[in-house]
Each structure stands twice: as structure tokens, then as C-alpha cells.
Residue, then its C-alpha position, 0 to 999 in steps of 0.5 A: m610405417a605403422r609404428i610411426a602412424r600409431a605414434g603420431k595418433r597417440s601424440t594427437q590424443q595426448c595433446t587433446l587430453r592436455s587441452l581439455p582442461f583449458l577448453l572446459m575453463a574457457l567454456s565455463f568462464a564464457g557461460s558464467n558471464l551470460p547470465l550477467a550480461s542478460s541481467q545487465s540488459g534489463a537494468d536501468s539507472c540514471g547513469n544510463a542514457l535512456s534509449l527508446g528511439s521511435l517507440v516514444p512519441f517525443n524526445t526523451t534525451g536530456l531528461a532530469c533523472f532520479q530514483a523515485w521508489t528504491s525498493q520497487d526500482f522506479i526511476l523517474r525522468f522528466s523535464k520541459a519539452a523545450s525552453g520556453s515551452n509549457v509542456w513537461s515530458f515524463v517517462l517512468s521506468a520500472p521492472d515488468n512484474g506482470g502488473y501495472i505501474s502508475i504515477g499520479f499528481s496529487p493536490t494534497g500528497r495523498m493518493v485519493g484525489s490525485s490524477a494518475v497515468v497507469g500503464w501495463v503490457t499484457a502477456a501477448g505484448a499489447g500495451s495500454a496507457k490511461q489516465y485515471y481519477l483516483g477518487g477513493t480506495s475501491s476500484r469503482a472509485c477510480p474510473p479510467d479515462q478521467g482525471k484532471l491532468a491536461l495530457a498533451s494531445a500530440a503525444a498520447p500516453t505510451i507504455v513500452s516493454k524493453g529489456s524486462r522493464l516497462y517505460l511509461a511515457f507521457q506529456i502534460t501541458g501546463q504546470p504539473l503538481t509537485n506532489v506525486v504518488y507511485a503504485v505498483g499493481p499485483s503480479g499477474s493481475l491486470p485490468g479487465s475489459n472495463g479498465l478498472l485497476p486491481e487494488h495496488q500491491g504497493m504505493s509510494a508518494g513524494t514531491i518533485s521540484l519544477s524549479g529550473g526544470t528546462s529541457g536538458g536540465g533541472s532539479p528533478a525533486t526535493g523528495g524521493g520515495d520508497d513505498d509512499d513517498d518522495g524522491d530527489e536529485d539534490g534533496e531528500g524524501q521519505d516513503k512508506r509501505n504499509g506504515s511499518e518499515e523505514g529505510s533509505g536508498d540512493g539511486g542515480e542522483g536522488k535519494g529517498e527514505s522508505r516507509t512501507s505498507p500493505t499490501s499491502a501493502s499494503s501495501s500497502g500499504a499498502s495503502g497512503g499516508s506518512a509515518v502515521l497509520s493508514a486510513k484502514r489501519r486507523h479505523g481498525v485500531l480505533a475499533v479494536i480499542s473501543w469495541g474490542v477492549m474498552i467496552p468489555v472492560g467497562v462491562a467487567l468493572a460493573r459486574f465484578f467490582k460492585r463491592f467497591d461501591r461508587f468506584w465501580f459505577y464511575a469507572h464503568i461510566v468512564a470506560q464505557g463513555l471513552g469506548f462509545v466515543l472511540g467507536v463512533v469515531a471508528v464507524v465514521a472513519g470506516f465510512k470515509l474509506d469509500d469502499d461499498d463492495g459486497p463483503v465490506a458492505i456487510h462489515k459496515a452493516i454489522g458496525i451500524v448494528i453495534l453503533v445503534c446498540a451503543c446509542l440505545q445503551v446511552m439512551a438507557l442510561l439516561a432513562r434508568p429508573a430507581k432501584e426500588t421500582k419494579a421497572r428497574r428489573y426489566w431495565n436491568w435485563y434490557h441493559h445487560n442483554v443489549g450490551r452483551v449483543a453489542i460486545a459479541l458483534g464487536v469482537a466478531n466484526i473485528f475478526y471479519g474486518l481484519s480478514l477483509a483488510k487482508e492484514g497478516q495473520e499476526w494481527s488476527y492472532g494477536y487480537g485472538i490472544l487478547v480475547g483469550i486472555f479476556a475470556v480467562v480473566y473473565l471466568v476467574l472473576e466469575e468464579w471469584r464472584r460466585r464464591h463471594 
């Protein structure tokens, strides 16, 4: 009997060992499917029915849908609340990255001047959704609880966090503007108690088509966006982020092209505009060309090429004249950015000093005394030294502006290399001048 019992026990152990690989395979298969199920629960697409139930204060079924911003996975659903109604329902869906999401309606297609609905959810789960008027590029220029959107009083803007995504829902009374802008806030940075928004991490712009937009149908858009642009169901769109890269993306029933910056970039982009440079970059490029390139080149022409009489003078005047005109345009473009925060105010003040020096140089040219007069010596001293001060301040302010704009280090490195090349060429020409 003892032998039989031991034999039965050995047989049971063998069966257990033989079945162990199959059990491990089954557990491994089940474990490998768990993350997939989890990630799918947080996904959203136009092919999925929107199911928010009582979390949103209006009916969200039958909304037209399109991929509004491919790179950020923004999905916009909208339609008229009911046939014959003048109320439009909107639901913007985006991943919850710990920042805010927003959609604005613009009379010009640009972010500045638009009215936006912005929503975010805190780490504690508290949600906030407000209207903002985007009057400028600084936080103070975008006050909360202001704007030109006629939000439906029966359904206040609502933000819902569900399955690792945010759903920003609101209704507009009357015909919405067809130019729309999207923005996503920096991860982990939310508005404070004053409601002012941190600078967006990226933005996109586009257009929507309201024709045929009735409850349960309609063409969602004539443009899709990706970092500054458009979205559509049956149409095309362009988008930008930091004005540098382009791409295309399809989502649900829409498709869009991407143009991204700053920040972005900002991006920023990021940043807004079309394929052209953003306002900040236009200001920066103009400043680099004028104060950072043309003016120093004009000085070098006057200092090292005087043996080529008359040529050096006209070349000097042309270079300085173009540099002055572009510099004035750069200063004006800088003031139009509407940002007066502390460091930016210092940058502007330095720019004003540079502009004053340039104007003094122009005035000095008009009052230039003849070579034979004694006053010419003092005029030369004044003309040369004011020019040197303007160039030194211009180069320093360009580097300062690049740091304020939070551009990539390659911009500063690139301009630094250019300044280094200028310095080497200047030293070589100075030695050549000394010897000859």
C-alpha cells in the first residue's frame, strides 16, 4: 500500500510539472493583453461613439467628428443642438498631459483677437472651464471670464477627465466663427488662483464648415490642423508648430497637414501664423539682419576699404541705410508683440537705446562738417563711438532676445558662430590695415 501511495504521489507531481509550461504560457498571454486593454480604454477616435452620459449638460450623440490636431491627438465633435436651433454643441477631446486644452474662435484665423474656451483638471480631480479673450501674447493680455462667445446659459462649459483623456464641452448660441485655433498648455503647469494661463506649449489653427451642420450630421470642417491649422471631414487643412516642420495626418473622417512651433513651440510655436515665420521670429530675424549683420558690415566697409575711394562711401551708406530701415521695422515688430513682462521690458529698453543711437547717426550724417574744418575731428569721434555703442548693444540684445524667446540653443550657437566669424575677419582686416 505504501508503494502504491508513493507511486500515486509521484504521478501527481509529474502531471503538475508537465502542465506548468502551459500555465506559464497562459499567464504570460493574459498579462501581455492587460496593457493593451488599458491603453485602448484611454483612446478616442471618430470611429468610437462618444459616451459621456450625464457628465456633460447636453446631448452629445450624433455630433460630426474630425481629427482637429493630429500630432496632439485633438478630436473635435460639433453640430447644431437640434434642427432649426441656433445653438451649436462642441466637444473637444485631447490627451490629459497635466496641462490645459483650449479651442478658440477667431475673426482673422490668428490666435490674438480670438475668444477661446479653456479647460483643465487638477491632480485632485477638480475641473475648470472658462472663456478667455486672447488679446495678446502675454498671460495678462488673456483675461479669464471675458470674450465674445455667446455661451449658452443653460449649459456652462464643462471639462471631464475620462480614460486618460480630457473632454471639453460647451455650447454657443448663434453662428460660430469658422476660423478656429487650438492650444495645449505645458505639462504640469495650470492656471493659478487669478486664472491667468501659462504660455501654451503648442498651438494649431484651422477652419470648420458649418454648412449642413444639423443635429446628427453635417460637414465638420474644410480644414484640419496640426500645430497651427485646419481640420476637416471631407476637406484639407494645414497646420504649423514653430513654423518649421510639415506633415499630414488623418483621423476619423478628417485630415490635416502639420506646420509646427515653438514652444514652442512654440510651440510654438509655438507661437501662430501660417507657413511664414511667427511674429516673434520675424522680429528676431529682422533684428539679426539689421543690427547684427548689416550695420557691422557697413562699419567694416568704411574702416577697411577707404583706399577704394567713393566705393567705400556709397557701400557704407547703402549698408547702413538698409540696416537702419530693417532695424526700425524690427523695433516696431517687437512693440507689436504686446508683451511687457520684466525681462522683456529690459529687452525693449535696450532696443530703444539702439534705435536712438541709430537716429543720432542719421542726424550726424546730415550735419557732417567738411574735412578741412576743425569740427570734423570731433564729429569723427562722435560718429565712430556712437556707432560702436550701437553695435555692441545690438549684438548683446540679440543674444538676450534669443534667450527670452526660449529658442533652441542652436539659434544662439548659430548667431554666436556668425559673430565669431565677423570677429576673426575684423582682426585680419585690422592687421592688414595696420601694415598697409
